[in-house]
N, C-alpha and C positions, 0 to 999 in steps of 0.2 A: 503493500500500499505506499503510495506516495503520499508524504506529508507536505503540508504547506511551508514556504521558505519565508514567509512574511512574520513580522513581529505580532504578538498578541494584540487584537483590533481593540480590545477593552481596555488594557493599558494604554494605547496610543490616544484613546478618546478621552481618558482619565487625565491624561497629562495636558490635553490640549485644553480640556474645559477648566482646569485649574489655572492654567497659565492665562487664559483671557486673550487680551490684545497683545500680551508679550511675544516678542519675536522667539521661535524656536527652530529656526531653520538649522543652524550650527549644532545645536543640542541633539535635535533629531538625527542629523546626519551622522554624528558620533556614536549614537545608541544604535542606528541600522549597522554601521561598520562594525562594532563590537558584537552585534547579534549574528551577523554574517560569520565572523571569525569562530564565534563559539559554537555555532551551527554545524560549522564545517568539521572541527574536532571533537566536539563532545556531543552533539545529537541535540534534536529539538526540545526534548524536555528540560535539559540543563539551559539550553538558551532561552527558553521562555521564563525560567525560573529567575535567571540572571537579570532578564530585561524588566521583569516586575519589580526585583529588589532595586535596580537602578531608578526607575520610575518612581517609587515610594520614596527614596532617598531625596529625591529631587523635588519632592512635594515639601520638604521641610528645609531646602537649603537656603541659605541667605542670597546666593546668586539669583536663583529666579524671581525671589520677594523683590529684589532689587529691579529686576526686569519689569515685573508688574508694576512696581511704582512709578518707573520712567514712561511706561506706557499709558498710565493714567494720566499723567500731565501732558502728553503729546500723544493724540490718536493719529497723527500723521508726521511723518519726517522723511525728508526726500532723500531718497537712496539712489536714483537714476539721475546722476549729474550730467552736465552737458557733454563732459568728456567721456561717460560711459555711454551716452547715446550715440557720439561720433564713433566709438568703437564698435556699437551694435552694427551701425551703417558699414563699416569697413568689413566685419566679418561677412555680413549679408553679400556685399560685392563680391568678395572673394569666394563665396560659396556659390553665386551665381557663375561666377568664371570657371570654377571647378567642376560643376555640375551642368555643361553647357545644354544637354539634351533635356534633362529635367526643366531647366529655367526656360527654354525655349517653348516647350510643350505647354508649360503654364502660362506664359504670357500670351501667346497666340490662342489658346483656349479661353482666357478670361477676356482678351480682347474681343474674340467672337461672342462670347456670352454677354458682355457688356453693352454691345452696340444698340441692341433692341432697346435697353433700359435707358441708355443715352438718348435715342430717339424719342422715347416717351418723355423724358424729362425735359428734352429740347421743347418739344411742342408743348408740354404743360407750363414751363417758365414763360412761354410766348404767350399762353392763354391767361395765366394769372396775371400778367402785366397789361391786359386789354384795358384801354383806355387811360392809361397812366398818363398821357401826354395831353389830356384835357386840362386847360389852365384852371377851370372853375369845378372840378371833379369833386371837391370836397362838400359842395353846396348842391350838387345835381343828384337827383334820387328818380329811380323808376318805380312806377306803381304795379303792384301785383294784386290779383284779386283771389281771394279764397271762396269758392262756392261749393255749398253743401246742399245736396238734394236727396230724394227718397232713393234714388238710383246710385248715385256716386258722389264723391268727395274729391275736389281736385283743386290746385292752385294753378292760376293762369297768369302767365306773363302780360297778358292783356287786361284792359278794363273798360268801363262803358265811356263812350264818346263825350257824354254830358258831364263827366267827372272832372275834365280840365277847366272848362268854363265856370263850373260851380265853385272851384276852388280858388280860382284866378279872383271872382266876384267877391266872395266871402271872406278871404283871409289875406289881408295886406302884406303879412310877412313872406308870401310868395311873391319872388321877383319877376320869375318868367313861368310860363306854361308852354311846352311842346307837345303838341298832339301828331300822333302819326297813324297812319291806316296803310297796311301792308298789301293792299290788294292792287295796286298799280302794276299791271302786267300790258304792256304795249305792243302791238304788231306794228313795226314800223315799215312803210314803203320807202325803201331806199334804191332807187334807179332799177324799179321795177321788180326788185327782190323784197319779199317780206323777211323781216328780221325781229326776233322777239327780245324785248327788254324788260326788266323788272324793276321795281323800286318802290317809294314810299310817297304818300301825300302827307305834307307836313306844314307846319306853320312858318311865317317869315322869322319868327324867333329862334329858328333852329341855329342861325348863324351868330347870334347874339349869346346862345346858350353853350354850344359847343364849339371846339377849336378846330374843327375843319377848315382847310385853306382853300380859298377861290383862286384859282390861276387866272380867270378872266370874270368881270361881271362885278356888280356893287353888292356886297352882302345885305344892305339894307333894303333892298329893292327886288332881288332875284325872285322871290318868291310872293311878291306883294298882289299879283293880279292873278284871275283865273286864267289857266292853260299857259302860264310861265313854266319853264322846265330847266333844270339844271342836270347837265350831264357829267360824267365823270371823264377824266383825261383819257382813259382807255376807250371809251365809247367813242369820244369825240376821234380818235385816231382811226377808228375804224370806219365811222360814217364820212368823215370829211378830211382825214389824212393831213395834209399842210394848209388846209383852208382855215380860216377864222370862223368857228361856229357861231358865233354871238349874233344873234339878229335872224339866224336861218330860222325856217320852219320845218317842223317834223309832222308829216302826214301818217296819221295813224288810224287804226280803227276806232277809237275813241275820240277822233277829231283831229284838229291841227293845234299843234303845240309850239309855242315861240322860244326858243333857246335864250335864255337870258345870263346863264353862267356855266363855266366849266369848274369842276372841282378836282382838288388832286386825288389819285388814286388811294383808296382806303388802305391803312396799315394800323395794326394793333388796335383793332376797335371790335365790339361786338355787332356793329351794324353792318348790313351787307346790302348794297343796292348799287344800281347802274344809273338809276336817274331820280331825281327829285323833283315834284310838282307842288304846286301851291295847295295848301287845304281848301282854300276857295273852291278849287276845281272840283274836289270831293264834294263839297257842299251843294254845288250847282247840279251833280249827277245824281244826287238823292232826293227822294221825294220827301222825307221827312229830315228836318235840319239836325244836324249831329248834336247839338246843344241841347236837344229835348229827347235824346236817346239815352234811356236808362235800361234798357233790355238787351241790347246787342252788345256782347263784349269781345267776341272774337275778332282779331285782326285789328283791334283798336288799341293804341298804346298811348300811355301820357307820361312824361317826363317832367319834373318840377326842379326849378332853381330857387333856392330859398335867399332871403336877404342875409348879407353878414351877420354871424353871432346869433342865429336862431337855434335853440335847443330842440333837440328830437322830441322832447315832450310834448312842445307845441303843435308839430307836425303830425304825431301819433294822436293827439285829441281830435285835430281836424280831420284825419282820415277816419276816425271813428264815427263822427258825426256823418260824413260824407257816406259811409257805408250804411248808416240808418236811412239816409235819403234813398239810396238805391234799394234798400230793401222794401221801402213803400211800394216801389214798381215791380218788385219780385217776390211776392208775399209766400210763395212756396218754396224759397230758398233762403238758406242762411247764408249771409255775405259778410266779408270781411276785408278790408282794403289796407294793404301794408306797403310799406316803402323799402327799397333796396338801394344801397349806395352805389352809384355809378360803376365804380372799380369793383364791385362784389356780384354785378350781374351775372358774369361768367367766371367760372364754370358754373352750370346750374345744376340742381338736384330736385328731379322730378317736378319739373315746371312744364306746364302744357301751352301750346299756342305762343312760345316765346318769339319774340322779335331776332331778326337777323339769323346769326349763325349759331346753331344748336350745340356750341360745346357744352356737354355735361359730364359731371364728376364721374358717374358710374362708368362711362366709357373710358375715361382717363385710368382709373383705377383697374379697369379690366386690361387695358393696353399695357399698364406697368406690371400687373400679375402675370401676363404672358411673356414679358420680358424677363422677369424673376424665373419663369418656369426654365427660360432656355440659359439663364445665368447659372442656376443651381448645379447642372452637370459640370460646369467649369469649375466652381467651387469644390464641387465633390472630387473632380479629377485632382486638384490641388491636395486636398486631405489625403486621397488614396495614395499619390505619389509621395508625399511627404511622409506618411507611414510606412510606405514601402522602403523608402531609403532609412529607416530606423536603424539599421544593422550598421550602415555607414557612418552615422551620425552618433551611435551609442557612445561610442568610447570618447568622443568629443565632449558629450554630456556629462560623462562619468567623470573626467579629468576635471572640467569646470566645477562639479560639484565637490570633488576632492578637495580642491584648492581654495573652497569656500564660497562658490556661487549659490546663491539662495534660488528657491523656486521661483519668486516673481522675477528675479533677473533672467533666469531661463525662458520664462514666458514671454518677457520683454523682448528678448532676442529674437524669437520666433514671430511675434506680432510686428516688429520693425521689418523683419525680411519680408513677410507676406504684405504689409502695407506698401513697401518699396516697389514689389512685384506687380501689386495693383496699379500702381502710378505709372510704372513703364506699359503695363497693359492698357491702361487709359489712352497712352499716346498712340498706340498701335488702334485701338478701337476708335479713334478720332478719324485715323485714315479710312477706315471703312464706314464710318457714318455718313460723311458728307455726300459720297455718291448715293448711298442708300436712301440718304433724306429727301433728295431732290426726286428720285423715283416714287418715294412712297407719297410726298405731298402732291405729286401730279395726280394720284389716285383720289384724292381728297376734294370735296366740293368747297369751292371759297378759301382754298388753303392760301391763295396769294395774299390774304388779309395778314395771314401771320408773319410776324418777323422772327425768323428762327437763326438769323445770323449770329456770329459769335459776339456775346457781350460780357460784362463783368459778372453779371447775375448768372449768366449759364455756365460760364467757366468754373465760378466758384461752385454751383451747384454740381457739376461734374467732378470736381475735386474732391468734395465732401463725401460723393456717392464712391468714388474711389478708394477713400479712406475706411469707408464703412465696409465695403466688400473686402478689403484687406482684413480688417478687424474680425468679420465673420468667418472668412476662410482660414485666418490663423489661429481661432480660439481652440478648435480641437487638437490640432497638431501641437500647439504649445501647452496645451494641459496634459496630452499624453507625455511628451517629452520631459516635461518638468517634474513628473511623478516617477521617472525610471529610477530603479535602485542602483546608486553609484557602484556597489560592489559586483553586481552581476553585470553591470554595463562594461566595466574595466575586464571582465573576463569574456565579454563577447556574447554573453547571454542576456536577452532583452526580456525581463520579466517584470511585470507591473501588477503585482498583486495577484488577484484571480481574474481580472479583466482581460479579455480577448478582443482584439479589434478586428479579427477575420471577419467575423460576422457582419460587423458594421460596414467595412470594406465591400463586401458582397452585397450588402443591402444597397450602397451607394450605386454600385456597378449595375445592379438591376434597374433602379430608378433611372439612371442614364438612357438605357436603351429601351426601357419601357416609354419614357417620353418620346424618344426618336421615332419608334414604332407608331405612336399616336399620332404624331405630326404627318409621317408618311402615309398612314391609312388616310388622314385628313385630305391630303393632296390628291391621292388616288379617288377617292369618294367624290371630291367636288368635281374634277376632271370628268367622271362618269356621269355626274349630273348636267354638266355642260354639254356633253355628247348627247345625252337624253333629250335636253329641251330642244336641240337643234334638228334632232330626228323625229321627234314627236309630233303626231297631227293634232294640231290645236282645236279642231273641229272645224277648219275651213281649207280652202286650197290655197297655197302660197306659192307653189311651183310655178316658175314662168310669168308671174305676175309683175309687171313694171308699175311702179309708182310714180305719178307726175304731179308734184303741188301745182294748184292753181295760184299764181302770183301775179295779180294785175293784169289779168288776161280774159277776154270774154270767154266765159265757161262753156256756153252753148256751141259757140262756134269751134273752140278747141275740141270739145268732144266730136261734133261732126267731122272736122278735118282730119283727126288722128284716126278715127275709126275707118276712114276710108283706105288705111294702108292695108295692103294684103296680108301683112304678117301679124295684123291685129285681128284676132279671132272674136273678142267681145271686149267691151268697155262698159265700166260703171263709175260712180264716183261715190265718195263717203268724206265725212267730215273728220274721221279718225282712222288711222291706218290698223286694221286687225293684227293682234299681237303685240301691240305697243300700250303704254299707259293712257289712261282715259282722265279727261279733267272737266268735261262739261257736265255737271251736276244739274239735277232739277227735282223739285218737291212734287210729288203726287199725292193726291188723296181720293180714296174710293168710298169714304163716308162723311165726308164734309167735317171730320174732326180729327182724325190721325193722319199724319203725313209720312210719307216712305221717301226715303232718299234714293235716288235712281240716277245712273248715267244716261245721256241721251246721246245718239248718233244719228246725224242726218245722211241719209242716203239716197241715191239715184236708181235708175231703171236696172230690173235684174241684178241687184246687189246679191240676194240670197242665192240665186240660180249661178250666177257667175263664179262666186265663191265656194259652191257646192256645200252649203251648210244644210243642216238635217232640220227640216220644218217638221214638227210632231203633229201639228193641228193648223188649220186655216188656209190660207191663201196670201202669198205675198204680193200677187199681182192687183190686190184690191186697194192697196196703199194709195195709189194714183187716183182712185175715186173718192179720196177725202173731199169735203165741203166746208163751208163756213160755219156751220153749226156742228159738225164733228170731223174730228181727224182720226182716220185708221191707222194704227200702229202695230208694229211687232214687238214682242217682248220675250225675253228668255224664261225659261221654268222657274229661275231663282225669283224672278218679279212677281210671278203669282204665288209663290210659297211665301215669300215675304208679305204679301197682303193677306194671307190667311190670318193672320193675328189680329185684324182689324173688327173680327166678327160681323163681317158684312149682312146687312139687311138688304141690299140693293144687288144689281147685276155686277157681278164679280168682274166681268170684262169691260166695265167702264170705269173711268175715273177722271180727275180734273188735275190739270196742272197749276202751279201757284200763279202764273199769269192769265188764269181763267179758262184756257184752251181745255175744250171737253174732248176727250180721247175714247176709242173703242178698240179693243184688241182684236185685230183681224187674223193673227196667226201667232203660233208659239213655237219658237226656236229650241231645239235642243241645248240644255247647258254646254257651254263650251268656253275656252280660255280666249276671251277677247283681249284680255290683258295677258303680262307674262305670268309664268307659272308660279311666280313669287307672291301672287296677289290673290286672294280669294274670289271665287266667282261672285260678283256683285249683282244686283238688278240692273238691267239693261234695258232701254226703249228704243227702238229703230224707229225714226219719222222719215217721211218721204218729203224731202226738200233738197234737190239737186242744185238750187241756188246757194244753199248755205254749204255746200260741199267744199272741202279745203284740197281734195285729192281726186286725180282720175286713176283708177286700176285697170290697166291694160293686160290682158291675157294675151301673150305674143307666142308665136309659133315659128322658129326661124333658125335656119342652117347657120347663119351668120349674124349673130346678136349685134356685133358691132356697128355692120352695115345698117342693120335696122335701127338702130339708135340714133345714127348719123343722118338717116332718111327723116326719121322722126322729128329731129333737130331743125331739118331744112322746113318741115312742114310747120312746125312752131314759129320760126323765124318769119315764115310768110304771112302768119297772123299778125304777128306784132315784132319787129326787128328790135325793139328796145328792152323786150322782156327775155332773160336768159332762160333756156330749156334745161331743166334739171330732172334727171331720171333716176331711179335705183329699183333694185329689185326687192320685193317685199321680203324674201328670205333673209337678205342682207340687213334691211331694217330691224327685223326681228332678231338677229343674231346681235347687233349692236345694243338692242335692249338689254340683253344679259352681260353687260359690261361688268355689273357688280360680281358676277360668278369669275369674271377674269381676274377682277382685283382679288378676290378670296384666294384664286389658285396661285397668284403671284405671292401673296402675304404667306401662306401656309408653305409655299416651296421654300422661301427664305427661311421661314422658321425650321422647317425640315431638314434643309442643308445645314444650317448653324447647330442644330441639335446634333445631326449625324456626325458632322464633322468633330464637335466637341466630344461626343462619346467615343469616337474612333482615335482621337488623340489621347484620351484616357486609356482605352483599350492598348493602344500601342505602347504608351507608357509602361502599364502593368506588365503587359507581354515582355517588353524590353528588360524590364526589372527582374522578372521570373526566370527567363531564359538566361539572363547573365549570371543569376546566383546559381543556376544549375548546369552550368557550361562544364564542370569538371564531372558532374553525374552524368551528362550526356556523352562526354568522352569515355567514361568506364562503360557505359552501355554500347557504346558503337564497338569498343574492343572486345566486348563479350558476345558480340554478334548481333546486336540489335538492328534493324532495318530502319530506313528513313520513314516509312510508313508507320512503325511502331512509335517512333520518336515523335512523328507529328501528332498523332494520337494522344501520346502522353503530354504534351505541351498544350494541346487544345481542348481537351475534353472538359477540363473544368468551366474554362470560358464558355464553351458550346452551352453547358448546363444552365450557366447563368443567363445566357441569352435565351435560352428555352423558357425559363422561368418568367423573364420580362414579357415575353410574346404571350404566355397563358394569362398574365396580368392585364396586358393591354388589349386583349381581343374583347372581353366583357366590358371594360371601360370605354373602348372606341364604339362599340356597338351601342351603348346607353347614350353616350355624348352626341355621336353624330346622327344615329338613327332616330332617336327619339327627341332629341333638343335642338343641336345645330342645324341639321338638314332640314328639319321640320320648319323653323322659322326662316331660313334662307330660302327654301323653295317649296311652298305648301303642296304642289302637286309633282314632287320628284319621285324618283324611284327609290329613294332610301339607300341603305349602306348594303353593298352585296357581298358575297362570300369570295368572290374574285379580287376585290380591292384589299380584303384582309389577307389572303393568301399570298397575294403579289407582294404586300407590304413585308410580309414575315420573310418570304424568300429574298427580297432586296436587302433587308437588314442582316439576313445569315450572311449573304454573299460579300456585303460589305465588312462585316465584322470578320469573317473568316480570312477575307483578304488582308485584313490588318495583321491579324494572327500569324498567317503564312509567312507574310513579309519578314518579320521578325524572326520566327521560328526557323526559317530556311538558312538563315545566317549561322545558327548554331549548328543545326544538322548536318550542313555541308562543310564544316570546320573540319580541320585535320586534328583527331584526337590526340595525336602524339604532342602538338604544339601546345594544348590545354593542359598536359600532364607533364610537362617537361622539368618544371621545377618541384614537383610534389616529390 
């Protein structure tokens, strides 16, 4: 039976308890040394007895009492002088130089692991600094509205339009009120091409309150009149290039707008707009004046600028009274109005209908969490490789302990080494970060508003993060080495009580490959979804369908002329392209009480027949027979399912639109995915109105499609030479609608590459250490007749087992995460996670892992055994 070589635990605890804050590092070292010698010569029983006697004698010694007394007067005394820290850095640099492979693997691994976290930190720092440039930011507040009903409870970033005017009139301490409405979406006719721009209706006080700079125009008058408009510098370059846009007129679907100003491109703000027009324009377009509107709170926003030295208590009381006023117009709702400081508007937490860019804290936290998942394997690599090198550094630790080094000094040495290594990795990570950041920001909507260029705050954040990574990575190795017994380490025996790190190292190794496999399966799963959506029949015919937008041209003439081309088999029109997102909503009621939100699509002749949609009831040809009293429409099955909740007492096929139009269902289409598969099938109404269509849909049959398009272009130019002909295939438009899937493929591919590379670096380091320590064993085995095949198996079997364990854990986790959560929300009508992706991921991981092991093992197995045993 093997006895423990450690001193009695109870005696150790008794001594530490009695000593309290007194330093026992040297005393414990002497006790351990005497215990080891006694154990070797006289056995464990006598060694334990002698240890107990020495501990009990110390309890009554004057020396220990004096140490306790000194410790009571000073709970802290500086032991790590500047000279000592300088020495730590020298030792660390020497150690890096001595173990070049170990150092290179860790620096490269940490650099790869840190880059995603640095990307998240870079974006977060930029977002948290939003609107810091505003000169009057300390006095500006955004109003949010908390609304509680029987059905839901939400906080909105918007509020009632009447709130702004009420506060301005009733409370003199409010210096300025700026109202916004975010429903400005203009279709601008630019040289015959229709271009879409978005922005806000806002008050003239916008430029008095906020510090946005005008390049051209008078800030006091640019938004003073109806249909005055201010455009950004970027929009001005698109529309007018080198010309002066001031005084020019924009012809839009909402009328003619007079350009009165050009504003600098937005940077470091939560606002996002391309155009600003006067709030008086919004007032003219509404039947009810906004100052009297205490009901509609969506898409309406109010910002306040207080007089100097106004306390928050005054504002809170004013908002409480304003909320009571709003409650009078909304008796079924509990309403609270709260203020948010301008610099705290973003990032948001659970705010609905917010203005501008939707930076939210949950997304930032999730992004940082993903970055930490990639970083952890790199940290584990350092831990594994540090402990794997324990034999080489054990004697160093033993010598330092024998000559008087204390535990905290051993820990400090390893922490300094790791922090220095982490800072070096930070430099390498920055070289990876900036190319990656440009690619990542190109995938984010409105990312041009973020200023992620190097700044003092960003560099300081990166440095602090690198130090924290170093501290975290160095804790376990420092703790492990500081506890080594100096007697055993001097003999070359690494014994640390009863603890063993082999299980811990294996656990870290399994986690690394588990994480890598989860990311690989994610890439394969999303690639499969992308292939699925491009090949799936959405419920309409999209092959050989050419889409031509109507932009400033006579639609009837264009339809007639294009249909005369011999390659055009059929032609129809639509206000929206099938397979793309819908935006034109309308409210319908079947019982004069409840309303149903539905999308409406305006179509032309033979739309259903040409696109081969399945009509389960009725006749689509009847739509053209609509009259002034009743309009005949088509609806999908989901429309009728949604109206069933109304408990209809009337004809379920008749309903009324919000503008008073009376409709009757003439046909029912089988439910199909008019929108991308990421969207749930919504109620849709198809109305016959070729004049309101925006696209011509041409089914073509051509052996030379390029020639056909050129001929159609010539026909188009014959109608109007100033209007450019633009055509694209419907399949290509649908593919572009799944851009978000390509973004996910890129993102998960980067994560997979990083995770696999880091895991393989760790595997390479562990395999290198293992094979290096077993070179003499391998040489002996080869001399005794072992084949290369046997040696490969001997060196790789343990690693293969660990990879198999990681695969067994990753399979159920991947299935639950991807099939039940991620893919469901990414693509509501996708194909889910398949067996093929899982098997392909496992096979790929094994190939990569075995390649890393084989590369290192082959060096040892192919070496001449005589060379390895020459000096034995």
